[in-house]
N, CA and C atoms as a LAMMPS dump frame, in Angstrom:
ITEM: TIMESTEP
0
ITEM: NUMBER OF ATOMS
204
ITEM: BOX BOUNDS ff ff ff
-5.0000000000000000e+02 5.0000000000000000e+02
-5.0000000000000000e+02 5.0000000000000000e+02
-5.0000000000000000e+02 5.0000000000000000e+02
ITEM: ATOMS id mol type element x y z
1 1 1 N 0.85 -1.136 -0.023
2 1 2 C -0.004 0.028 -0.04
3 1 3 C 0.939 1.187 0.026
4 2 1 N 0.373 2.15 -0.734
5 2 2 C 1.022 3.577 -0.737
6 2 3 C 0.063 4.614 -0.306
7 3 1 N 0.419 5.446 0.593
8 3 2 C -0.488 6.504 1.054
9 3 3 C -0.079 7.83 0.419
10 4 1 N -0.989 8.619 -0.015
11 4 2 C -0.823 9.943 -0.585
12 4 3 C -1.731 10.87 0.196
13 5 1 N -1.277 11.338 1.404
14 5 2 C -2.195 12.151 2.234
15 5 3 C -2.564 13.322 1.608
16 6 1 N -1.666 13.985 1.013
17 6 2 C -2.04 15.322 0.199
18 6 3 C -3.109 15.219 -0.691
19 7 1 N -3.139 14.041 -1.367
20 7 2 C -4.29 13.753 -2.277
21 7 3 C -5.512 12.898 -1.687
22 8 1 N -5.469 12.781 -0.443
23 8 2 C -6.47 11.915 0.209
24 8 3 C -6.747 10.609 -0.518
25 9 1 N -5.567 9.916 -0.724
26 9 2 C -5.666 8.658 -1.537
27 9 3 C -4.768 7.575 -0.92
28 10 1 N -5.258 6.347 -1.083
29 10 2 C -4.51 5.224 -0.762
30 10 3 C -4.484 4.367 -2.021
31 11 1 N -3.278 3.901 -2.474
32 11 2 C -3.054 3.123 -3.604
33 11 3 C -2.89 1.679 -3.095
34 12 1 N -3.709 0.647 -3.535
35 12 2 C -3.402 -0.743 -3.233
36 12 3 C -2.708 -1.341 -4.348
37 13 1 N -1.656 -1.909 -4.307
38 13 2 C -0.808 -2.391 -5.349
39 13 3 C -0.538 -3.867 -5.279
40 14 1 N -1.456 -4.851 -5.53
41 14 2 C -1.161 -6.177 -5.489
42 14 3 C -0.587 -6.578 -6.848
43 15 1 N -1.35 -6.862 -7.843
44 15 2 C -0.873 -7.073 -9.181
45 15 3 C -1.124 -5.887 -10.083
46 16 1 N -2.149 -5.239 -9.919
47 16 2 C -2.545 -4.009 -10.639
48 16 3 C -2.794 -2.841 -9.591
49 17 1 N -2.917 -1.74 -10.063
50 17 2 C -3.207 -0.618 -9.073
51 17 3 C -4.662 -0.295 -8.942
52 18 1 N -5.046 -0.275 -7.72
53 18 2 C -6.368 0.315 -7.4
54 18 3 C -6.278 1.388 -6.286
55 19 1 N -7.049 2.418 -6.469
56 19 2 C -6.869 3.54 -5.543
57 19 3 C -8.216 3.906 -4.966
58 20 1 N -8.092 4.28 -3.613
59 20 2 C -9.278 4.792 -2.968
60 20 3 C -9.049 6.226 -2.427
61 21 1 N -10.175 6.981 -2.674
62 21 2 C -10.032 8.332 -2.309
63 21 3 C -11.032 8.564 -1.125
64 22 1 N -10.784 9.631 -0.234
65 22 2 C -11.609 9.873 0.838
66 22 3 C -11.77 11.37 0.963
67 23 1 N -12.896 11.872 1.504
68 23 2 C -13.194 13.213 1.795
69 23 3 C -13.028 13.502 3.225
70 24 1 N -12.633 14.67 3.521
71 24 2 C -12.481 15.166 4.879
72 24 3 C -13.988 15.601 5.428
73 25 1 N -14.014 15.703 6.689
74 25 2 C -15.37 16.162 7.255
75 25 3 C -15.806 17.537 6.646
76 26 1 N -14.807 18.408 6.554
77 26 2 C -15.236 19.746 6.01
78 26 3 C -15.553 19.6 4.501
79 27 1 N -14.957 18.728 3.716
80 27 2 C -15.372 18.525 2.384
81 27 3 C -16.893 18.004 2.304
82 28 1 N -17.147 17.02 3.212
83 28 2 C -18.495 16.48 3.273
84 28 3 C -19.453 17.641 3.692
85 29 1 N -19.1 18.416 4.651
86 29 2 C -20.017 19.468 5.089
87 29 3 C -20.257 20.455 4.039
88 30 1 N -19.17 20.835 3.118
89 30 2 C -19.427 21.686 1.995
90 30 3 C -20.316 21.081 0.937
91 31 1 N -20.198 19.743 0.697
92 31 2 C -21 19.055 -0.278
93 31 3 C -22.464 19.099 0.226
94 32 1 N -22.652 18.803 1.484
95 32 2 C -24.09 18.905 2.031
96 32 3 C -24.742 20.197 1.896
97 33 1 N -23.914 21.199 2.184
98 33 2 C -24.374 22.664 2.048
99 33 3 C -24.788 22.944 0.629
100 34 1 N -23.817 22.633 -0.308
101 34 2 C -24.142 22.858 -1.799
102 34 3 C -25.376 22.117 -2.201
103 35 1 N -25.671 20.917 -1.659
104 35 2 C -26.9 20.237 -2.004
105 35 3 C -28.222 20.698 -1.331
106 36 1 N -28.037 21.703 -0.534
107 36 2 C -29.144 22.311 0.204
108 36 3 C -29.631 21.444 1.352
109 37 1 N -28.636 20.785 1.99
110 37 2 C -29.013 19.962 3.151
111 37 3 C -28.456 20.539 4.39
112 38 1 N -29.257 20.397 5.488
113 38 2 C -28.81 20.781 6.81
114 38 3 C -28.545 19.582 7.697
115 39 1 N -27.366 19.588 8.248
116 39 2 C -26.982 18.546 9.138
117 39 3 C -27.747 18.49 10.506
118 40 1 N -28.489 17.423 10.721
119 40 2 C -29.177 17.2 11.922
120 40 3 C -28.428 16.446 13.046
121 41 1 N -27.485 15.574 12.6
122 41 2 C -26.617 14.862 13.632
123 41 3 C -25.519 14.388 12.78
124 42 1 N -24.392 14.124 13.605
125 42 2 C -23.174 13.585 13.029
126 42 3 C -22.666 12.444 13.961
127 43 1 N -22.47 11.226 13.575
128 43 2 C -22.137 10.108 14.391
129 43 3 C -20.798 9.656 14.016
130 44 1 N -20.124 9.039 14.923
131 44 2 C -18.693 8.392 14.522
132 44 3 C -18.802 7.005 14.024
133 45 1 N -19.953 6.502 13.853
134 45 2 C -20.108 5.017 13.199
135 45 3 C -21.556 4.71 13.044
136 46 1 N -21.837 3.591 12.5
137 46 2 C -23.206 3.271 12.097
138 46 3 C -23.98 2.643 13.194
139 47 1 N -23.366 2.52 14.389
140 47 2 C -24.181 2.047 15.509
141 47 3 C -24.417 3.185 16.532
142 48 1 N -24.535 4.356 16.008
143 48 2 C -24.913 5.537 16.812
144 48 3 C -23.786 5.949 17.687
145 49 1 N -22.583 5.573 17.404
146 49 2 C -21.367 6.04 18.241
147 49 3 C -21.331 7.486 18.255
148 50 1 N -20.952 8.017 19.323
149 50 2 C -20.797 9.531 19.463
150 50 3 C -19.573 9.932 18.48
151 51 1 N -19.645 11.02 17.809
152 51 2 C -18.626 11.59 17.03
153 51 3 C -17.429 12.049 17.89
154 52 1 N -16.239 11.734 17.511
155 52 2 C -15.004 12.26 18.185
156 52 3 C -14.103 12.584 17.036
157 53 1 N -13.061 13.54 17.222
158 53 2 C -12.214 13.805 16.278
159 53 3 C -11.364 12.73 15.679
160 54 1 N -11.305 11.53 16.401
161 54 2 C -10.505 10.446 15.936
162 54 3 C -11.526 9.221 15.605
163 55 1 N -12.771 9.6 15.347
164 55 2 C -13.754 8.607 14.858
165 55 3 C -13.382 8.037 13.512
166 56 1 N -13.449 6.806 13.201
167 56 2 C -13.068 6.196 11.962
168 56 3 C -13.95 6.446 10.91
169 57 1 N -15.303 6.912 11.087
170 57 2 C -16.176 7.058 10.059
171 57 3 C -17.058 8.349 10.416
172 58 1 N -17.579 9.014 9.337
173 58 2 C -18.546 10.109 9.479
174 58 3 C -19.908 9.568 8.935
175 59 1 N -20.905 9.666 9.892
176 59 2 C -22.242 9.214 9.541
177 59 3 C -23.143 10.544 9.768
178 60 1 N -23.496 11.151 8.675
179 60 2 C -24.293 12.341 8.699
180 60 3 C -25.76 12.025 8.609
181 61 1 N -26.629 12.643 9.444
182 61 2 C -28.041 12.652 9.216
183 61 3 C -28.429 14.053 8.914
184 62 1 N -28.984 14.2 7.594
185 62 2 C -29.29 15.582 7.188
186 62 3 C -30.641 15.629 6.524
187 63 1 N -31.125 16.759 6.427
188 63 2 C -32.445 16.998 5.819
189 63 3 C -32.413 18.182 4.885
190 64 1 N -33.285 18.316 3.954
191 64 2 C -33.334 19.394 3.064
192 64 3 C -33.738 20.577 3.827
193 65 1 N -33.029 21.729 3.498
194 65 2 C -33.363 23.049 4.19
195 65 3 C -34.846 23.404 3.757
196 66 1 N -35.5 24.067 4.595
197 66 2 C -36.837 24.593 4.21
198 66 3 C -36.676 25.514 3.077
199 67 1 N -37.827 25.368 2.197
200 67 2 C -37.895 26.241 1.108
201 67 3 C -38.499 27.689 1.476
202 68 1 N -37.908 28.804 0.984
203 68 2 C -38.438 30.075 1.294
204 68 3 C -39.898 30.261 0.911
């Protein structure tokens, strides 16, 4: 495996190259905002774990912002 932290990417190199990209919490928040969604809750895992800065996952609960 090769890590490219600056690109938010991990390259898996068995016989051929496969890459995984990830988004930061702030990137997700920006995408939710652009999509017109308002965050209702943020969890650190899919079993309702409390979110902490070292949480391995981001689980957002969001709803569409009210229309004017």
